[in-house]
N, C-alpha and C positions, 0 to 999 in steps of 0.2 A: 458868428462864433467869436471873433476877436472882440466885438463890443461886449458880449456877455462876460468874457474873461476879464476885460478891463473893469467892468462894473463890479465884479466879484472881488478883484484885487483892491479896488478903491474902498469898497465896503469893509473888507477885512482890515485894511490899513486904518480906517476911521475908528473901528471898534477897538482894535488893539492899541492905537495911540491914545485913546481917551482913558485907558486904564479901567474901563467899566466892563470889561469882559468877564462875565461870571460863567463858570462851567454849567452847562445844562445837564441835568441828570435824568435818566430814564427811570430812576427808582421812585420818583414822586409823581403824583397825579395832577397836582395843582401848583401854580407859581404866581406870585405877586412880586413885581419889581417896582419899587418906589424910590426915587432919588438914587442913592448909592447903596440901597439895601435890597436883598432878595430873600423872600420867604417862600419855601416850598414845603409841601406836606403830602402825606398819604395816610388815609384811614385804613386801619386793619383791625377789624373786630372792635374791641374796647380800647384800642391804642391809636395814638396819632404819632407818626414818624415825621420829624421836622428837620429841615436844613435851613440855617440862616447864614447869609454871607453878606459882608459889607466892605466897602472901600475904606478900611481903617486898620491900624495895627493895634487898636484897643479892643474893647469888648463889643459884643453884639447881644441884643436881648429882645425878648418878646413877652408880652403880658396878655392875659386873657380875662375878659369879662369883669372890668372894674365896675363899681357902682357909681363912682364920680371921679373923674380924672384918673389917678392911680390907685385910689382907695379900693381895697378888697380884691385887687387883681392878683392872679397867680403869675408870677414873673419867673422866667428862666433866663439867666444871664451867664455868658461865658466868654472866655478869651483863651488864646494860645500863647504860652511863653516858653521859649526854648524847646519847642516841640511838644510840650505837655499841655493838655487841655484842662482848664479849670472851669467848672460849671456849678452854679449855685441856684437853689430854689428859694425864691423870696415871696413875700406877701405884702401887698400894699396896705400899710398901716394908716396912712393919711393920704390926702390928695396929692402930696408931693414927696412922700417917702415910702420906702419899703425896707423890710428886714428879713433875715433868714427865717424860713418856716420853722425850722427846728428850734430856734431861739424863742418862738412864740407858741410852742406846743404842737406844731404841725410836723409833717414828715417830708423828707426829701424823696420825691417820687420820679426820679429821672433814671432812665436806663439807656443802654446802647450808645454811650457817650463817645464821640470822636471829634476830631477837628484838625485844622491846619491853618497856617498863615503863610501865604505866598504872594509875592509881588504886591504887597500892600493891601491884600484882601484877607480878612479873617473869616473863617468858616467853621461853624460848629454844627454837629448833627446829634440828635438824641431822640428818645421816645418817652412819652408820658401817657398815663391813662387818660381817657376822655372823662372819666369820673373816678377820681382817686378816693372819694369819700373822706378825704382829709378836710378837717375843719378850715384849713387855710387855702383850699382850692375850690373854686367854683367849677361845676361841670363845663366841658366844652361841648356845645350842642351840635348835632349833625342834622337835626330837623328844623332848625331856625338859625337866624343870624347871631353871630358872636361879635363882641367888640374885641379887636386885636390891636395891641399897642406894639409898634416896632420902634427900635432905637439902636443907636450905636454911639460909643464914646470916642473921643479924640485918641490919638495914638499913644495911649498909656495903658498898660496891662494892670488894671486895678479896678476892683468893684466899687471903689469910692470915687472914681473919676466921673464927672458929670457928663451928660449926653451932649454930643455934638449935633445930633439929628434925632428927631422923634416925630412920630405920626400916629394917628388913630384911624382905624378902618373898621367898617362894618363888613364882615366876611361870612359867607355861607360855606362851611367846610365841605359839604357834599358836592356842591356845584362849582366852587371856586369863584363865584361871583362876589365882587366887592365894590365898595364905594368909600371915598374919603369922608371922615366926619369933620365937622367944623370945630 
C-alpha cells in the first residue's frame, strides 16, 4: 500500500512540476496530445465541438484539410486576453499565409466560444459545422481521414504573432486514430 502511495505521489509531482498538466474533460470523445498542445473533440450530428489547449500565453489554432501546406485550410485561431476570448475564422490563401474568411467573401462559422488562460496554458473551446457549405471551408469528414494542422504562438496575444510550434496530422474524426505527417 505504501509503495502505491509513493508511486502516485511521485507521478503527480512529475506531472505538476513539468507544467504540462492539461485538464482532461469528460465532454469530449477523442484526444490527441502532441508536444505541448492538446486537441479534443466530440462529434454531435452535423457539428464538431473542439477544445484546444497549449502551454502558451499566446494563441492556439487548428486548421482542417489544406490542399498543400496551409493553402485552402479552414483555420480557427484564438487567444485569451484579460479574461476575454478572441477567436477568428481564417482561410489558407497560400502555402504560408491565411486571412479572415469574411475578408475573402466567406463567413465566420464559429459557435459556443469559451476559453481561459491559467498557469501559462491557453485553452479555447468552440463548435463548428462539419460542412458549413462556406466557400472558404472544406468539409470535415467523419468517414475518412482529415488533415489537421495544430499550432500555437509564443506568449503574445496577437493573431499576427508567428507560431512557436506547428504539426500536421492525419486524423480519423470518428475513431480518433491519428498519425503524424512528414
